[in-house]
Steps between C-alpha positions, in 0.01 A plus 500: 500500500510870489752486214288265304195720542701795389614328191149400416381853548775686322610242250237543232527880493870477495513277198257718313706805572820328399349411170405859423798685639860513440734353759536839678128547510449148624729565792317822592170324489622229724621756753167684494313183560717410782454841654127447501524169675572492871855423565503138578826427347796704411526551129848559387559795271569394155748685283352510157714367227456676178629214301278195513687200621304264295729362235288410204545150387607489141222401276599208292476591137337214323733352258331462168534165346678552173290404209701262291573651168402287209767492241320508169588221276677629193267533208632311208504725199470307179793581275366536146654258263676704233343466163758348270600737231556395148857400457643647185656237289832638385514533129805336363720751326564396143840356459691726264589319188832540341516515129800300403658632191667243287869493552675650207862401493740777423620438151865429474656775298620374174738659263302713259639454156631818354274591211673506169535847356220582262571556136456861388214558256591495133505833317279522188676626189238505223283559328427817695186513707200598282656404161257427209548242222306413182459200273808276443698681770795317658496570871791412732455521878836555673616550861821503699609325822825483695410156634667193344244229455557155651395179317164490681434877460357708216349834411129459544324721245124566530295653215140593590204618290121477490331274241124488464470677833711242690855567624774283350851451653779342295800389712828404335830392661790660310871437534583811300403856603273542195198356314370543148125548508321216321299606194207294631430774758410752237138620541445265795438791737148649496435810295338653810841499673659662189688171439714557813762249621669527842828332593744464794799276599618337826791263577355167620599147593343211313356217713352175368252314726471120519205506263707693246335835562741789468499790748704819500610666821600868465843577642435873527264777402365531148591776263272785403205419275508660159236508221511490123213516249479271195217582258 
């Protein structure tokens, strides 16, 4: 009973002091209180412990509930439809044209006939160039040639003059190297030409066509042309 009364008397003050003091202070306070109270019981001496023996219980750290992460749905990006570009229509290259030249066969060489040697020109003998004759004159035209005439060849003599302003050519085929001037030619040449007559000779071949026309083909160059006057 005495112990219980002591506890009731000292207990409240003791707890208050323990709250305000450190463990060493609390022990001193308890001893002071006990010293004031009549010794009813033996109070053992307490050896203060500097280190509190109270092992703190670990405080449970609240585990946070993980917030589920929302995976965003992929946003569909509209792919733009490419605008069709104009397709270039290839231009057809013109097909080169080939100009075909007509085939010309190579002529087969043929034997070229050897041309016959030409006949030298006759040489005029007389009358001399520029001779003058009067009325009733007998005029002989003569020439010389080293060529021997064949049956179809002749000396082709040409006498030319101007009558009434128009040229006149008289052609005669002679087998002899001479010709006697016809009296009918007297005064036939115009007075304006001083009654001039021109003459020359060439060796020619006589050719008769189907219609009877006669042609003469020169076989060489003609002689010189001389002139005589008959007035």
